[in-house]
C-alpha positions as CSV (number, residue, x, y, z in Angstrom):
1,M,114.2,93.8,115.6
2,A,116.6,93.3,112.5
3,L,113.5,91.8,110.6
4,L,111.5,95.0,111.5
5,G,114.4,97.1,110.1
6,K,114.4,95.1,106.7
7,V,110.6,95.3,106.5
8,G,110.8,99.0,106.9
9,G,113.4,99.3,104.2
10,I,111.1,97.5,101.9
11,G,108.3,100.2,102.6
12,W,110.7,102.9,102.0
13,F,111.6,101.2,98.7
14,V,108.1,100.8,97.6
15,G,107.2,104.4,98.4
16,A,110.2,105.9,96.7
17,T,110.0,103.8,93.6
18,I,106.3,104.7,93.1
19,A,107.0,108.4,94.0
20,L,110.0,108.7,91.6
21,G,108.1,107.1,88.8
22,A,105.1,109.5,89.2
23,Y,107.3,112.5,89.7
24,G,109.4,111.5,86.5
25,G,106.2,111.1,84.4
26,H,104.8,114.3,85.7
27,W,108.3,116.1,84.8
28,L,108.3,114.7,81.4
29,D,104.6,115.7,80.9
30,G,105.7,119.3,81.6
31,Q,108.5,118.9,79.2
32,F,106.6,117.4,76.2
33,D,103.1,118.8,77.1
34,T,101.7,115.4,77.0
35,A,99.7,115.4,80.1
36,P,98.6,112.9,81.8
37,V,100.1,110.2,79.5
38,L,103.7,110.1,80.8
39,L,102.5,110.6,84.3
40,I,100.3,107.6,84.1
41,S,103.1,105.6,82.4
42,G,105.6,106.6,85.1
43,L,103.2,105.6,87.7
44,A,102.8,102.3,86.2
45,L,106.4,101.8,85.8
46,G,107.0,102.7,89.4
47,V,104.5,100.3,90.6
48,A,105.8,97.4,88.5
49,T,109.4,98.1,89.6
50,A,108.2,98.2,93.4
51,F,106.4,95.0,92.9
52,V,109.2,93.1,91.6
53,G,111.6,94.7,94.1
54,M,109.4,93.8,97.0
55,I,109.2,90.3,95.8
56,R,112.9,89.9,95.5
57,L,113.7,91.6,98.8
58,L,111.1,89.5,100.6
59,G,112.7,86.3,99.0
60,A,116.1,87.4,100.2
61,I,114.7,88.0,103.8
62,R,113.0,84.6,103.7
63,R,116.2,82.9,102.6
64,G,118.0,84.6,105.5
65,R,120.3,87.0,103.7
């Protein structure tokens, strides 16, 4: 059951990271009138951050931390 909680936490982390990157890019596009450049950049940054974080969290789960 603890493993299920950890995996669920990874899902929330991935979703929140991608959503925050996209929202931040969208907000910055509104400030600087650069649509959709910063939205796409924020989304890409969110996906990259989520991928790296997910790999690290899965590694920590595999090692038993």
